[in-house]
A tleap script that builds the chain and sets N, CA, C and O, in Angstrom:
source leaprc.protein.ff14SB
mol = sequence {
  NMET GLY THR LEU LEU LEU LEU VAL GLY ILE
  GLY GLY GLY LEU GLY ALA MET SER ARG PHE
  ALA LEU THR GLN ALA THR ALA SER ILE SER
  LYS GLN ILE PRO LEU GLY ILE LEU PHE CYS
  ASN VAL ILE GLY SER LEU VAL ILE GLY MET
  VAL ALA ALA PHE LEU LEU GLU THR LYS LEU
  PHE ASN GLU ASP ILE SER THR TYR VAL ARG
  SER LEU PHE VAL THR GLY PHE LEU GLY GLY
  PHE THR THR PHE SER SER PHE SER LEU ASP
  ILE LEU ASN LEU LEU GLN ARG GLY GLU MET
  PHE ILE ALA LEU GLY TYR VAL LEU VAL SER
  VAL LEU VAL SER LEU PHE ALA VAL ILE ILE
  GLY TYR TYR PHE ILE ILE GLY LEU TYR CARG
}
set mol.1.N position { -35.968 3.681 -63.520 }
set mol.1.CA position { -35.075 3.768 -62.375 }
set mol.1.C position { -33.638 3.993 -62.828 }
set mol.1.O position { -32.916 4.780 -62.217 }
set mol.2.N position { -33.215 3.318 -63.885 }
set mol.2.CA position { -31.845 3.456 -64.379 }
set mol.2.C position { -31.534 4.864 -64.846 }
set mol.2.O position { -30.451 5.386 -64.581 }
set mol.3.N position { -32.484 5.485 -65.544 }
set mol.3.CA position { -32.295 6.861 -66.012 }
set mol.3.C position { -32.188 7.817 -64.840 }
set mol.3.O position { -31.332 8.702 -64.833 }
set mol.4.N position { -33.053 7.645 -63.845 }
set mol.4.CA position { -33.010 8.519 -62.668 }
set mol.4.C position { -31.689 8.355 -61.923 }
set mol.4.O position { -31.108 9.339 -61.466 }
set mol.5.N position { -31.215 7.125 -61.798 }
set mol.5.CA position { -29.943 6.871 -61.126 }
set mol.5.C position { -28.791 7.539 -61.874 }
set mol.5.O position { -27.893 8.113 -61.259 }
set mol.6.N position { -28.822 7.461 -63.187 }
set mol.6.CA position { -27.801 8.114 -64.003 }
set mol.6.C position { -27.845 9.630 -63.821 }
set mol.6.O position { -26.801 10.270 -63.692 }
set mol.7.N position { -29.049 10.204 -63.809 }
set mol.7.CA position { -29.186 11.651 -63.611 }
set mol.7.C position { -28.664 12.079 -62.243 }
set mol.7.O position { -27.988 13.102 -62.128 }
set mol.8.N position { -28.974 11.302 -61.205 }
set mol.8.CA position { -28.466 11.608 -59.862 }
set mol.8.C position { -26.936 11.553 -59.867 }
set mol.8.O position { -26.282 12.420 -59.288 }
set mol.9.N position { -26.375 10.550 -60.511 }
set mol.9.CA position { -24.921 10.413 -60.574 }
set mol.9.C position { -24.251 11.563 -61.305 }
set mol.9.O position { -23.237 12.090 -60.845 }
set mol.10.N position { -24.810 11.952 -62.433 }
set mol.10.CA position { -24.259 13.077 -63.196 }
set mol.10.C position { -24.359 14.363 -62.375 }
set mol.10.O position { -23.388 15.109 -62.245 }
set mol.11.N position { -25.541 14.607 -61.829 }
set mol.11.CA position { -25.733 15.807 -61.012 }
set mol.11.C position { -24.833 15.809 -59.793 }
set mol.11.O position { -24.245 16.834 -59.450 }
set mol.12.N position { -24.723 14.658 -59.134 }
set mol.12.CA position { -23.882 14.558 -57.942 }
set mol.12.C position { -22.419 14.827 -58.249 }
set mol.12.O position { -21.731 15.502 -57.483 }
set mol.13.N position { -21.950 14.305 -59.358 }
set mol.13.CA position { -20.565 14.560 -59.762 }
set mol.13.C position { -20.317 16.032 -60.031 }
set mol.13.O position { -19.307 16.588 -59.601 }
set mol.14.N position { -21.240 16.661 -60.742 }
set mol.14.CA position { -21.107 18.093 -61.026 }
set mol.14.C position { -21.192 18.924 -59.750 }
set mol.14.O position { -20.466 19.905 -59.591 }
set mol.15.N position { -22.082 18.527 -58.842 }
set mol.15.CA position { -22.208 19.242 -57.570 }
set mol.15.C position { -20.956 19.120 -56.729 }
set mol.15.O position { -20.501 20.100 -56.140 }
set mol.16.N position { -20.399 17.924 -56.668 }
set mol.16.CA position { -19.178 17.708 -55.888 }
set mol.16.C position { -18.008 18.488 -56.480 }
set mol.16.O position { -17.203 19.058 -55.743 }
set mol.17.N position { -17.911 18.513 -57.804 }
set mol.17.CA position { -16.841 19.293 -58.439 }
set mol.17.C position { -17.022 20.782 -58.168 }
set mol.17.O position { -16.049 21.503 -57.951 }
set mol.18.N position { -18.265 21.235 -58.183 }
set mol.18.CA position { -18.545 22.646 -57.888 }
set mol.18.C position { -18.190 22.988 -56.449 }
set mol.18.O position { -17.608 24.038 -56.176 }
set mol.19.N position { -18.543 22.100 -55.534 }
set mol.19.CA position { -18.193 22.320 -54.128 }
set mol.19.C position { -16.682 22.378 -53.967 }
set mol.19.O position { -16.161 23.248 -53.268 }
set mol.20.N position { -15.986 21.465 -54.603 }
set mol.20.CA position { -14.524 21.451 -54.537 }
set mol.20.C position { -13.946 22.760 -55.075 }
set mol.20.O position { -13.062 23.353 -54.456 }
set mol.21.N position { -14.442 23.205 -56.214 }
set mol.21.CA position { -13.946 24.446 -56.815 }
set mol.21.C position { -14.189 25.640 -55.898 }
set mol.21.O position { -13.312 26.488 -55.733 }
set mol.22.N position { -15.371 25.707 -55.305 }
set mol.22.CA position { -15.681 26.830 -54.414 }
set mol.22.C position { -14.826 26.792 -53.155 }
set mol.22.O position { -14.343 27.831 -52.703 }
set mol.23.N position { -14.635 25.621 -52.593 }
set mol.23.CA position { -13.805 25.540 -51.383 }
set mol.23.C position { -12.348 25.881 -51.696 }
set mol.23.O position { -11.666 26.492 -50.874 }
set mol.24.N position { -11.872 25.493 -52.868 }
set mol.24.CA position { -10.508 25.856 -53.258 }
set mol.24.C position { -10.385 27.362 -53.497 }
set mol.24.O position { -9.391 27.978 -53.115 }
set mol.25.N position { -11.393 27.939 -54.125 }
set mol.25.CA position { -11.365 29.373 -54.427 }
set mol.25.C position { -11.424 30.234 -53.171 }
set mol.25.O position { -10.901 31.348 -53.162 }
set mol.26.N position { -12.045 29.740 -52.127 }
set mol.26.CA position { -12.195 30.525 -50.898 }
set mol.26.C position { -11.195 30.138 -49.813 }
set mol.26.O position { -11.191 30.742 -48.740 }
set mol.27.N position { -10.354 29.150 -50.070 }
set mol.27.CA position { -9.422 28.657 -49.047 }
set mol.27.C position { -8.455 29.729 -48.562 }
set mol.27.O position { -8.066 29.728 -47.394 }
set mol.28.N position { -8.067 30.636 -49.438 }
set mol.28.CA position { -7.094 31.656 -49.040 }
set mol.28.C position { -7.728 32.810 -48.263 }
set mol.28.O position { -7.013 33.622 -47.675 }
set mol.29.N position { -9.046 32.892 -48.255 }
set mol.29.CA position { -9.736 33.979 -47.546 }
set mol.29.C position { -9.631 33.791 -46.042 }
set mol.29.O position { -9.335 34.736 -45.312 }
set mol.30.N position { -9.872 32.584 -45.584 }
set mol.30.CA position { -9.821 32.307 -44.149 }
set mol.30.C position { -9.271 30.913 -43.922 }
set mol.30.O position { -9.733 29.939 -44.518 }
set mol.31.N position { -8.288 30.833 -43.063 }
set mol.31.CA position { -7.702 29.531 -42.726 }
set mol.31.C position { -8.437 28.879 -41.555 }
set mol.31.O position { -8.335 27.666 -41.368 }
set mol.32.N position { -9.174 29.662 -40.764 }
set mol.32.CA position { -9.851 29.139 -39.574 }
set mol.32.C position { -11.293 28.727 -39.836 }
set mol.32.O position { -11.772 27.744 -39.271 }
set mol.33.N position { -11.974 29.462 -40.676 }
set mol.33.CA position { -13.392 29.204 -40.940 }
set mol.33.C position { -13.522 28.601 -42.334 }
set mol.33.O position { -13.034 29.178 -43.305 }
set mol.34.N position { -14.176 27.446 -42.443 }
set mol.34.CA position { -14.360 26.839 -43.766 }
set mol.34.C position { -15.419 27.594 -44.573 }
set mol.34.O position { -16.557 27.145 -44.710 }
set mol.35.N position { -15.017 28.750 -45.101 }
set mol.35.CA position { -15.970 29.598 -45.812 }
set mol.35.C position { -16.551 28.914 -47.037 }
set mol.35.O position { -17.718 29.124 -47.367 }
set mol.36.N position { -15.758 28.105 -47.711 }
set mol.36.CA position { -16.269 27.422 -48.897 }
set mol.36.C position { -17.460 26.546 -48.572 }
set mol.36.O position { -18.460 26.562 -49.289 }
set mol.37.N position { -17.361 25.780 -47.491 }
set mol.37.CA position { -18.466 24.914 -47.075 }
set mol.37.C position { -19.643 25.756 -46.604 }
set mol.37.O position { -20.796 25.455 -46.912 }
set mol.38.N position { -19.344 26.815 -45.853 }
set mol.38.CA position { -20.411 27.723 -45.427 }
set mol.38.C position { -21.145 28.283 -46.640 }
set mol.38.O position { -22.376 28.288 -46.683 }
set mol.39.N position { -20.380 28.755 -47.627 }
set mol.39.CA position { -20.997 29.292 -48.839 }
set mol.39.C position { -21.799 28.217 -49.571 }
set mol.39.O position { -22.909 28.476 -50.034 }
set mol.40.N position { -21.242 27.017 -49.674 }
set mol.40.CA position { -21.970 25.921 -50.332 }
set mol.40.C position { -23.289 25.646 -49.624 }
set mol.40.O position { -24.323 25.487 -50.271 }
set mol.41.N position { -23.254 25.591 -48.293 }
set mol.41.CA position { -24.474 25.308 -47.536 }
set mol.41.C position { -25.513 26.405 -47.710 }
set mol.41.O position { -26.694 26.120 -47.911 }
set mol.42.N position { -25.079 27.649 -47.635 }
set mol.42.CA position { -26.026 28.761 -47.767 }
set mol.42.C position { -26.571 28.835 -49.190 }
set mol.42.O position { -27.779 28.971 -49.389 }
set mol.43.N position { -25.688 28.747 -50.173 }
set mol.43.CA position { -26.125 28.790 -51.572 }
set mol.43.C position { -27.033 27.597 -51.879 }
set mol.43.O position { -28.075 27.757 -52.514 }
set mol.44.N position { -26.643 26.417 -51.434 }
set mol.44.CA position { -27.464 25.224 -51.663 }
set mol.44.C position { -28.839 25.343 -51.047 }
set mol.44.O position { -29.831 24.933 -51.651 }
set mol.45.N position { -28.909 25.905 -49.840 }
set mol.45.CA position { -30.204 26.098 -49.181 }
set mol.45.C position { -31.068 27.084 -49.948 }
set mol.45.O position { -32.265 26.869 -50.141 }
set mol.46.N position { -30.439 28.167 -50.381 }
set mol.46.CA position { -31.177 29.152 -51.176 }
set mol.46.C position { -31.704 28.517 -52.457 }
set mol.46.O position { -32.876 28.673 -52.800 }
set mol.47.N position { -30.844 27.811 -53.153 }
set mol.47.CA position { -31.219 27.227 -54.443 }
set mol.47.C position { -32.256 26.122 -54.286 }
set mol.47.O position { -33.188 26.048 -55.087 }
set mol.48.N position { -32.124 25.256 -53.274 }
set mol.48.CA position { -33.112 24.180 -53.126 }
set mol.48.C position { -34.491 24.755 -52.789 }
set mol.48.O position { -35.515 24.225 -53.222 }
set mol.49.N position { -34.507 25.836 -52.018 }
set mol.49.CA position { -35.784 26.500 -51.745 }
set mol.49.C position { -36.399 27.070 -53.007 }
set mol.49.O position { -37.604 26.968 -53.240 }
set mol.50.N position { -35.538 27.673 -53.815 }
set mol.50.CA position { -36.015 28.245 -55.076 }
set mol.50.C position { -36.527 27.158 -56.011 }
set mol.50.O position { -37.594 27.309 -56.606 }
set mol.51.N position { -35.789 26.076 -56.148 }
set mol.51.CA position { -36.195 24.984 -57.041 }
set mol.51.C position { -37.473 24.327 -56.534 }
set mol.51.O position { -38.378 24.043 -57.319 }
set mol.52.N position { -37.552 24.084 -55.228 }
set mol.52.CA position { -38.757 23.463 -54.664 }
set mol.52.C position { -39.978 24.336 -54.916 }
set mol.52.O position { -41.032 23.849 -55.326 }
set mol.53.N position { -39.820 25.633 -54.664 }
set mol.53.CA position { -40.937 26.553 -54.902 }
set mol.53.C position { -41.285 26.604 -56.382 }
set mol.53.O position { -42.460 26.617 -56.750 }
set mol.54.N position { -40.260 26.633 -57.231 }
set mol.54.CA position { -40.482 26.681 -58.669 }
set mol.54.C position { -41.249 25.455 -59.138 }
set mol.54.O position { -42.221 25.576 -59.884 }
set mol.55.N position { -40.824 24.289 -58.712 }
set mol.55.CA position { -41.497 23.057 -59.136 }
set mol.55.C position { -42.902 22.956 -58.560 }
set mol.55.O position { -43.803 22.410 -59.197 }
set mol.56.N position { -43.087 23.486 -57.347 }
set mol.56.CA position { -44.396 23.432 -56.708 }
set mol.56.C position { -45.354 24.449 -57.310 }
set mol.56.O position { -46.510 24.134 -57.592 }
set mol.57.N position { -44.870 25.663 -57.502 }
set mol.57.CA position { -45.747 26.766 -57.891 }
set mol.57.C position { -45.990 26.869 -59.387 }
set mol.57.O position { -47.047 27.346 -59.799 }
set mol.58.N position { -45.054 26.439 -60.203 }
set mol.58.CA position { -45.258 26.538 -61.646 }
set mol.58.C position { -45.675 25.176 -62.171 }
set mol.58.O position { -45.352 24.140 -61.590 }
set mol.59.N position { -46.358 25.198 -63.220 }
set mol.59.CA position { -46.746 23.951 -63.882 }
set mol.59.C position { -46.016 23.858 -65.223 }
set mol.59.O position { -46.520 23.297 -66.196 }
set mol.60.N position { -44.792 24.438 -65.234 }
set mol.60.CA position { -43.987 24.438 -66.442 }
set mol.60.C position { -43.616 23.019 -66.856 }
set mol.60.O position { -43.582 22.694 -68.043 }
set mol.61.N position { -43.341 22.184 -65.863 }
set mol.61.CA position { -42.972 20.795 -66.135 }
set mol.61.C position { -44.097 19.875 -65.684 }
set mol.61.O position { -44.734 20.117 -64.658 }
set mol.62.N position { -44.339 18.819 -66.455 }
set mol.62.CA position { -45.289 17.819 -65.977 }
set mol.62.C position { -44.606 16.987 -64.893 }
set mol.62.O position { -43.413 17.152 -64.641 }
set mol.63.N position { -45.351 16.110 -64.263 }
set mol.63.CA position { -44.824 15.353 -63.122 }
set mol.63.C position { -43.612 14.505 -63.501 }
set mol.63.O position { -42.659 14.412 -62.727 }
set mol.64.N position { -43.638 13.888 -64.680 }
set mol.64.CA position { -42.505 13.058 -65.102 }
set mol.64.C position { -41.237 13.887 -65.279 }
set mol.64.O position { -40.164 13.492 -64.824 }
set mol.65.N position { -41.364 15.038 -65.943 }
set mol.65.CA position { -40.198 15.900 -66.151 }
set mol.65.C position { -39.716 16.456 -64.818 }
set mol.65.O position { -38.510 16.563 -64.596 }
set mol.66.N position { -40.640 16.813 -63.927 }
set mol.66.CA position { -40.254 17.296 -62.600 }
set mol.66.C position { -39.431 16.255 -61.853 }
set mol.66.O position { -38.492 16.605 -61.139 }
set mol.67.N position { -39.771 14.989 -62.011 }
set mol.67.CA position { -39.006 13.915 -61.375 }
set mol.67.C position { -37.581 13.890 -61.914 }
set mol.67.O position { -36.632 13.698 -61.153 }
set mol.68.N position { -37.426 14.082 -63.214 }
set mol.68.CA position { -36.092 14.117 -63.809 }
set mol.68.C position { -35.311 15.345 -63.344 }
set mol.68.O position { -34.123 15.248 -63.037 }
set mol.69.N position { -35.980 16.498 -63.292 }
set mol.69.CA position { -35.332 17.734 -62.831 }
set mol.69.C position { -34.884 17.581 -61.383 }
set mol.69.O position { -33.755 17.931 -61.041 }
set mol.70.N position { -35.772 17.057 -60.526 }
set mol.70.CA position { -35.409 16.837 -59.115 }
set mol.70.C position { -34.241 15.857 -58.990 }
set mol.70.O position { -33.323 16.075 -58.200 }
set mol.71.N position { -34.281 14.781 -59.769 }
set mol.71.CA position { -33.213 13.781 -59.685 }
set mol.71.C position { -31.864 14.366 -60.092 }
set mol.71.O position { -30.859 14.148 -59.414 }
set mol.72.N position { -31.841 15.101 -61.185 }
set mol.72.CA position { -30.596 15.683 -61.676 }
set mol.72.C position { -30.119 16.829 -60.798 }
set mol.72.O position { -28.960 16.867 -60.385 }
set mol.73.N position { -31.007 17.749 -60.519 }
set mol.73.CA position { -30.575 18.991 -59.887 }
set mol.73.C position { -30.650 18.965 -58.368 }
set mol.73.O position { -29.678 19.320 -57.702 }
set mol.74.N position { -31.784 18.553 -57.806 }
set mol.74.CA position { -31.944 18.598 -56.347 }
set mol.74.C position { -31.184 17.447 -55.691 }
set mol.74.O position { -30.270 17.680 -54.900 }
set mol.75.N position { -31.551 16.218 -56.012 }
set mol.75.CA position { -30.893 15.068 -55.391 }
set mol.75.C position { -29.442 14.960 -55.848 }
set mol.75.O position { -28.548 14.734 -55.033 }
set mol.76.N position { -29.210 15.118 -57.137 }
set mol.76.CA position { -27.868 14.979 -57.681 }
set mol.76.C position { -26.973 16.162 -57.396 }
set mol.76.O position { -26.096 16.093 -56.535 }
set mol.77.N position { -27.194 17.260 -58.125 }
set mol.77.CA position { -26.286 18.404 -58.014 }
set mol.77.C position { -26.215 18.965 -56.597 }
set mol.77.O position { -25.129 19.097 -56.034 }
set mol.78.N position { -27.364 19.293 -56.021 }
set mol.78.CA position { -27.337 19.878 -54.676 }
set mol.78.C position { -26.916 18.866 -53.621 }
set mol.78.O position { -26.317 19.236 -52.611 }
set mol.79.N position { -27.221 17.601 -53.843 }
set mol.79.CA position { -26.736 16.567 -52.931 }
set mol.79.C position { -25.220 16.460 -52.964 }
set mol.79.O position { -24.590 16.206 -51.937 }
set mol.80.N position { -24.632 16.655 -54.145 }
set mol.80.CA position { -23.181 16.661 -54.263 }
set mol.80.C position { -22.570 17.963 -53.791 }
set mol.80.O position { -21.462 17.983 -53.253 }
set mol.81.N position { -23.288 19.037 -53.991 }
set mol.81.CA position { -22.805 20.365 -53.597 }
set mol.81.C position { -22.892 20.542 -52.091 }
set mol.81.O position { -21.984 21.091 -51.468 }
set mol.82.N position { -23.989 20.073 -51.508 }
set mol.82.CA position { -24.191 20.173 -50.068 }
set mol.82.C position { -25.310 19.254 -49.631 }
set mol.82.O position { -26.251 19.014 -50.387 }
set mol.83.N position { -25.219 18.745 -48.430 }
set mol.83.CA position { -26.343 18.002 -47.873 }
set mol.83.C position { -27.144 18.880 -46.931 }
set mol.83.O position { -28.230 18.500 -46.492 }
set mol.84.N position { -26.621 20.034 -46.625 }
set mol.84.CA position { -27.291 20.949 -45.711 }
set mol.84.C position { -28.557 21.535 -46.331 }
set mol.84.O position { -29.490 21.893 -45.613 }
set mol.85.N position { -28.593 21.632 -47.645 }
set mol.85.CA position { -29.758 22.216 -48.307 }
set mol.85.C position { -31.021 21.389 -48.067 }
set mol.85.O position { -32.092 21.950 -47.834 }
set mol.86.N position { -30.905 20.083 -48.121 }
set mol.86.CA position { -32.073 19.237 -47.851 }
set mol.86.C position { -32.524 19.380 -46.406 }
set mol.86.O position { -33.722 19.433 -46.127 }
set mol.87.N position { -31.574 19.443 -45.494 }
set mol.87.CA position { -31.867 19.666 -44.076 }
set mol.87.C position { -32.631 20.984 -43.901 }
set mol.87.O position { -33.624 21.036 -43.176 }
set mol.88.N position { -32.171 22.030 -44.555 }
set mol.88.CA position { -32.819 23.339 -44.440 }
set mol.88.C position { -34.242 23.319 -44.991 }
set mol.88.O position { -35.151 23.916 -44.414 }
set mol.89.N position { -34.421 22.633 -46.100 }
set mol.89.CA position { -35.757 22.536 -46.688 }
set mol.89.C position { -36.700 21.761 -45.776 }
set mol.89.O position { -37.874 22.112 -45.659 }
set mol.90.N position { -36.197 20.712 -45.130 }
set mol.90.CA position { -37.015 19.958 -44.174 }
set mol.90.C position { -37.477 20.863 -43.036 }
set mol.90.O position { -38.634 20.795 -42.621 }
set mol.91.N position { -36.588 21.702 -42.532 }
set mol.91.CA position { -36.940 22.635 -41.457 }
set mol.91.C position { -37.996 23.618 -41.945 }
set mol.91.O position { -38.980 23.869 -41.249 }
set mol.92.N position { -37.799 24.175 -43.135 }
set mol.92.CA position { -38.784 25.104 -43.692 }
set mol.92.C position { -40.148 24.443 -43.803 }
set mol.92.O position { -41.159 25.048 -43.444 }
set mol.93.N position { -40.189 23.217 -44.293 }
set mol.93.CA position { -41.462 22.507 -44.428 }
set mol.93.C position { -42.138 22.310 -43.078 }
set mol.93.O position { -43.352 22.477 -42.967 }
set mol.94.N position { -41.366 21.955 -42.049 }
set mol.94.CA position { -41.930 21.802 -40.702 }
set mol.94.C position { -42.481 23.133 -40.197 }
set mol.94.O position { -43.578 23.184 -39.640 }
set mol.95.N position { -41.725 24.198 -40.390 }
set mol.95.CA position { -42.178 25.520 -39.938 }
set mol.95.C position { -43.432 25.965 -40.686 }
set mol.95.O position { -44.341 26.539 -40.085 }
set mol.96.N position { -43.488 25.708 -41.976 }
set mol.96.CA position { -44.664 26.073 -42.763 }
set mol.96.C position { -45.898 25.297 -42.318 }
set mol.96.O position { -47.024 25.770 -42.467 }
set mol.97.N position { -45.682 24.112 -41.774 }
set mol.97.CA position { -46.806 23.317 -41.261 }
set mol.97.C position { -47.129 23.677 -39.818 }
set mol.97.O position { -48.010 23.066 -39.212 }
set mol.98.N position { -46.429 24.663 -39.256 }
set mol.98.CA position { -46.693 25.104 -37.895 }
set mol.98.C position { -46.112 24.200 -36.829 }
set mol.98.O position { -46.518 24.273 -35.669 }
set mol.99.N position { -45.174 23.353 -37.196 }
set mol.99.CA position { -44.591 22.396 -36.257 }
set mol.99.C position { -43.259 22.934 -35.722 }
set mol.99.O position { -42.198 22.351 -35.942 }
set mol.100.N position { -43.352 24.064 -35.012 }
set mol.100.CA position { -42.166 24.759 -34.545 }
set mol.100.C position { -41.319 23.908 -33.600 }
set mol.100.O position { -40.096 23.866 -33.731 }
set mol.101.N position { -41.966 23.228 -32.648 }
set mol.101.CA position { -41.217 22.426 -31.681 }
set mol.101.C position { -40.556 21.219 -32.337 }
set mol.101.O position { -39.445 20.838 -31.970 }
set mol.102.N position { -41.235 20.626 -33.299 }
set mol.102.CA position { -40.628 19.515 -34.034 }
set mol.102.C position { -39.442 20.030 -34.847 }
set mol.102.O position { -38.393 19.388 -34.903 }
set mol.103.N position { -39.617 21.192 -35.476 }
set mol.103.CA position { -38.524 21.788 -36.248 }
set mol.103.C position { -37.326 22.078 -35.354 }
set mol.103.O position { -36.189 21.779 -35.719 }
set mol.104.N position { -37.575 22.653 -34.196 }
set mol.104.CA position { -36.496 22.952 -33.255 }
set mol.104.C position { -35.803 21.665 -32.800 }
set mol.104.O position { -34.575 21.590 -32.757 }
set mol.105.N position { -36.603 20.663 -32.463 }
set mol.105.CA position { -36.034 19.376 -32.071 }
set mol.105.C position { -35.217 18.750 -33.183 }
set mol.105.O position { -34.150 18.184 -32.946 }
set mol.106.N position { -35.727 18.859 -34.395 }
set mol.106.CA position { -35.033 18.317 -35.561 }
set mol.106.C position { -33.686 19.006 -35.752 }
set mol.106.O position { -32.681 18.352 -36.032 }
set mol.107.N position { -33.671 20.325 -35.601 }
set mol.107.CA position { -32.421 21.074 -35.722 }
set mol.107.C position { -31.428 20.622 -34.653 }
set mol.107.O position { -30.279 20.296 -34.947 }
set mol.108.N position { -31.896 20.610 -33.414 }
set mol.108.CA position { -31.007 20.243 -32.306 }
set mol.108.C position { -30.471 18.824 -32.447 }
set mol.108.O position { -29.271 18.586 -32.310 }
set mol.109.N position { -31.362 17.893 -32.720 }
set mol.109.CA position { -30.938 16.498 -32.857 }
set mol.109.C position { -29.992 16.338 -34.045 }
set mol.109.O position { -28.958 15.680 -33.931 }
set mol.110.N position { -30.337 16.934 -35.175 }
set mol.110.CA position { -29.494 16.801 -36.371 }
set mol.110.C position { -28.096 17.349 -36.137 }
set mol.110.O position { -27.101 16.699 -36.457 }
set mol.111.N position { -28.030 18.543 -35.578 }
set mol.111.CA position { -26.721 19.164 -35.358 }
set mol.111.C position { -25.932 18.404 -34.301 }
set mol.111.O position { -24.758 18.093 -34.501 }
set mol.112.N position { -26.574 18.105 -33.181 }
set mol.112.CA position { -25.854 17.441 -32.093 }
set mol.112.C position { -25.430 16.022 -32.458 }
set mol.112.O position { -24.309 15.610 -32.161 }
set mol.113.N position { -26.319 15.280 -33.096 }
set mol.113.CA position { -25.975 13.908 -33.486 }
set mol.113.C position { -24.878 13.919 -34.552 }
set mol.113.O position { -23.961 13.099 -34.510 }
set mol.114.N position { -24.974 14.846 -35.507 }
set mol.114.CA position { -23.932 14.947 -36.533 }
set mol.114.C position { -22.587 15.300 -35.914 }
set mol.114.O position { -21.563 14.713 -36.264 }
set mol.115.N position { -22.591 16.248 -35.007 }
set mol.115.CA position { -21.354 16.626 -34.326 }
set mol.115.C position { -20.796 15.452 -33.521 }
set mol.115.O position { -19.594 15.185 -33.551 }
set mol.116.N position { -21.672 14.758 -32.806 }
set mol.116.CA position { -21.257 13.596 -32.018 }
set mol.116.C position { -20.672 12.518 -32.927 }
set mol.116.O position { -19.658 11.904 -32.594 }
set mol.117.N position { -21.308 12.291 -34.069 }
set mol.117.CA position { -20.833 11.272 -35.005 }
set mol.117.C position { -19.458 11.620 -35.557 }
set mol.117.O position { -18.600 10.745 -35.672 }
set mol.118.N position { -19.239 12.879 -35.897 }
set mol.118.CA position { -17.934 13.264 -36.437 }
set mol.118.C position { -16.849 13.138 -35.370 }
set mol.118.O position { -15.721 12.750 -35.676 }
set mol.119.N position { -17.179 13.458 -34.135 }
set mol.119.CA position { -16.210 13.310 -33.039 }
set mol.119.C position { -15.873 11.837 -32.825 }
set mol.119.O position { -14.701 11.478 -32.704 }
set mol.120.N position { -16.896 10.985 -32.779 }
set mol.120.CA position { -16.662 9.547 -32.596 }
set mol.120.C position { -15.837 8.986 -33.753 }
set mol.120.O position { -14.858 8.273 -33.535 }
set mol.121.N position { -16.237 9.312 -34.986 }
set mol.121.CA position { -15.493 8.831 -36.145 }
set mol.121.C position { -14.050 9.296 -36.137 }
set mol.121.O position { -13.135 8.520 -36.414 }
set mol.122.N position { -13.852 10.561 -35.820 }
set mol.122.CA position { -12.507 11.135 -35.777 }
set mol.122.C position { -11.631 10.406 -34.768 }
set mol.122.O position { -10.538 9.944 -35.093 }
set mol.123.N position { -12.124 10.312 -33.547 }
set mol.123.CA position { -11.311 9.699 -32.490 }
set mol.123.C position { -11.189 8.185 -32.640 }
set mol.123.O position { -10.220 7.601 -32.156 }
set mol.124.N position { -12.135 7.546 -33.292 }
set mol.124.CA position { -12.018 6.117 -33.577 }
set mol.124.C position { -10.828 5.865 -34.498 }
set mol.124.O position { -9.996 4.997 -34.235 }
set mol.125.N position { -10.761 6.632 -35.574 }
set mol.125.CA position { -9.661 6.466 -36.529 }
set mol.125.C position { -8.328 6.864 -35.893 }
set mol.125.O position { -7.322 6.179 -36.081 }
set mol.126.N position { -8.318 7.963 -35.145 }
set mol.126.CA position { -7.091 8.365 -34.435 }
set mol.126.C position { -6.637 7.225 -33.525 }
set mol.126.O position { -5.448 6.914 -33.460 }
set mol.127.N position { -7.587 6.605 -32.824 }
set mol.127.CA position { -7.267 5.493 -31.929 }
set mol.127.C position { -6.664 4.301 -32.649 }
set mol.127.O position { -5.841 3.588 -32.073 }
set mol.128.N position { -7.055 4.067 -33.898 }
set mol.128.CA position { -6.497 2.955 -34.667 }
set mol.128.C position { -5.031 3.172 -35.013 }
set mol.128.O position { -4.272 2.214 -35.163 }
set mol.129.N position { -4.639 4.426 -35.138 }
set mol.129.CA position { -3.279 4.730 -35.583 }
set mol.129.C position { -2.352 5.177 -34.464 }
set mol.129.O position { -1.212 5.557 -34.732 }
set mol.130.N position { -2.803 5.142 -33.234 }
set mol.130.CA position { -1.925 5.525 -32.110 }
set mol.130.C position { -1.543 4.329 -31.306 }
set mol.130.O position { -0.811 4.453 -30.324 }
savepdb mol mol.pdb
quit
């Protein structure tokens, strides 16, 4: 457990630094649209799909090594780079299982609840300082 936690921490730190670098590099492109975050989410979704398929379809790594790879790269790096990638993979898995309505509900609930939470959090803090 300690090794896996360390791998997640290392990966998460690298992912967060990468996200920061990308958002800084793209900040001058658009002041209205957070392109850096958009790029992180899209790239993270692409990469998590690729890694999941790679780990599932190839037997290059045994189960123990796959756990380390997932901890470092998927949970750690991509978790630090974006949380949207895991959300996207969950939707893909639901769709692959033919659970279209559950996938649609999951998308709607996730987006709406997340948006609602950010609004509540934002206005709660604003309310503390006014």
